[in-house]
N, C-alpha and C positions, 0 to 999 in steps of 0.2 A: 553313546548318544549324548551324555552329559559333556563329554569332551568336545563334541561338535558344537553344542550350544554355547559352550564357553568360548570356543574359537570364533564363532559368528559374532558373539557379543563383543569380543575384543576387537574384531575388525570394524564393527560399527563404531566403537569408541574411538578407534584410531581415525576413521573417516570424519567423525564429528570434531575431533581435535584439529585435524588438518583444515576442515572447513572454517573453524574458529580462527586459527592462525592466519589463514589466507585473508579473511576479512580484516583482522587487526593490521596486518602488514599493508593491505591495500589502503585502509583508512589513514594510517600514518603517512604513507607515501602521498596521498591526496592532500593532506594538510601541509606537508612540506612543499609540495608543488604549488599550492595556492598561496602560501606565505611568500615563496620565492618570486612568483609572478608579481604579486603586489609590492614586494620589497624593491625589486628592480624598477618596476613601473613608477613607483612613487618617488624613490630617492635618487634614481639613476646612479646608484652606488657602484663602486668598482668591486671586482671579485675579492680583493683583499678585505674590504669592509664586510662583505658577505661572509667570508670565512670566519671572521671574528664573531659574527652573530648567529652562525649556524647552530651552535649549541643551544642557544635560547629558542630557536625555531624547533629543534628536535624535542626539547623539553615541552614546548607547547603542543607538539604533535602527540606526545605520550600522555599528557594530561587530557587531551581531547579523546584519545582512544580509551582512557580510563573512564571518562564520563559516559562514553558509549557503552562500555562494559557494565557499569553500575546501573544504567537505565535499561539493561536487558536487550539491547539491539542485536547482540550476537546470538540470541536465542531464537530469533525470528527466522522462519523459512520464507525469505522475502518474495520468492516467485509465487507463493501461495498466500500472500498477505495483502489485506485490503489497503487501499490508498490512504484511509484515515490514519493508519499507523505511522504516517510520516511525522505526526506530532511528537512521537518518541524521539526521532532524530532532532527535531527543532528544540525540544527541551534539553537534550544532551548537549547540543552545540551551544545553547544559551548558557548553560551551567559552565561549560568549558570556557566560554568567553569571559565570564565573571572571574573565574579562577585564574585564567591566564593574564588578565589585566592586573589582578591583584599581585600575582607572582612577578609580573614585569616591574611593578613599582618596588617590590621588595628587593629585586636584583639590581635596582638602579636604572631602570628603564632602558635595557639594551635594544629594545625594538620600539619603533614608533607605534602609538596606540592604533593608528589607522591601519597599520600592517596587520595587527591582531584582529581587528574588527572585520576588515575587508577579506583578509585571508580565511577567516572562519566562515564568512558568508559564501565565498567561493567553494570552500570545503563542503558546506551544507548542500549546495547545489550538486556537487560531485557525488556526495553520499547518496542523495536521492536518485540521481540519474543512474548510478550503478545498480542500486537495489531494485529499481523499477524499469530497468533497461528493456526487458522483453515487452512490457506494455508500451513503452515509448516507441520501440521499433515497429510494433504492430500498428500503433496510432499513425506514425509517419507513413507506413506502407498503405494503410487504408485511405488516408487523405491524398496521397500521391495518385492512387488509382481513381479516386473520386475526381481529382482535377483533370487527369488525363483521359479518363473514360466518360466523364460527364455524369456518372451515377455511382451511388454507393454500392460496392461489390457484394456486400453481405446483408446490409441492413434491410433491403427491400425483400429479402428472402427469408428473414427470420420469422419464427413462429411467435405471434403476439401472446404474451403470457401475463396473467394476473395471479399474484401470490396471495393466498388467504392466510393471514397470520403474519404480523410484523414483529414477531419475537425472535428468539435465537434461531429457531428452526428455519424461519423465513430468511433470515440473514445468511445462514449457511447455504441455503439453496441458491440464493443470488450469487454468492461467492463461487459456488461450484459451477453454476451456469456460465459465468464469465470465463472460466477455464475451459469450457467446451465450445467457445465461440469459433474455433477453427474446425470443429467437427462437421459431419454431414448435415446435422439438423440443429443448428444453433438457435438459441432463444433470444427473443427481444422482450426483456422484462419491462413492462410498462408501469408497474406499480403494485401497491399492496391494497388489500381490503382488511380492515381490522376494527373490532368493536370497541376498542379503547378510545374514548373521545379525546383524551389528552394527546393522542398520537396523530390525529387528523391533520393532514398537510405537512407533517414532519417528514424527515428523510431517513431512510435506512439503506445504507450502502449506496447512497446517491439516488434512491428511488423513492417517490412520494407515496404516502398513504392516501389513496384517492377517495376512500369512503369506507362505510361499514359493510358487513355481509349482506345487509338488506339492500344495499346499493348494487349488488353484483349484477342483476339483470340490466340496470342502466349502464354500468361500466362496460359490460360486455357489448352492448349496442353502441355506445359512444366511442369506444376504443377498438372495436372490431376484434375482441379477444377470441382466440382460437383454442387456447389451452388455459385451464385453471388448475393451479397447484395448491393443494391443501397442506399447509406447513404448520400444523398445530399438533404438538406431540402429546398433549394431554387434553382430550376433549370428550365430553359426555356423548353418549350414543344419540340422545335426542337432538342435541345441538348439531351433531354430525349429519343427521338425516335432514335437518332444516337447511344447512348449508348446501348439502348435496342436491336438494330439491331446487334451490336457486341456481346451482351450477349446471344442472342437466337441461340443456337447451339444444335444439337441432344443429345450431350453427357452430357449436364449440364442444370441446372435450374437457373432461375433468379427471384429475388424478389425485 
């Protein structure tokens, strides 16, 4: 049994290493591609000039990959990551830009500054598109069907949901609900109800805190809520009963 567990652990480790290596190689390639496109577009240089500068381009690509590594981007499971995490990519690329510009000066400026700035800007767009490609594809598909069919294919059939609790549990529920949007009963998260006054009208995973728990009856009526999800992991029994009383109405369900 121990041998089996060790074998499974070794296989997972190998898959994780391959996943990591694949992202590193892809990012380096995208940086080189972005620099190359800007290089020829800006300077109209010949291939001979490019060959002389390719070492500097590769060095910039490795520095960028190092910054992505140090900022932890290769630890993310991007298909399960919120869109807010794109800031990690932005910070890593900004740091890489500063280092690459400084390194370029030390080496006698082999590359024009604009090649570095624009090349990394294109690289950032490529990094983001690759990591969020499934969402981009679904978004394009949804909008295409909307234009061709004249109506949103899924949104009108989603169950309107109000999430009670805008903490970590509520955030995790919204993230999980988004991954279920292709299932038979997708959700339409309309917003949160939370009793913290400092959170009112703020956004969690792009969804607004619409009011407090006392506002639940009004929110249900105004937004035609059909499902209420209680996402508070540590709640007193008295408070639970109070919220449940507000949530129990003939026109909607609570969970």
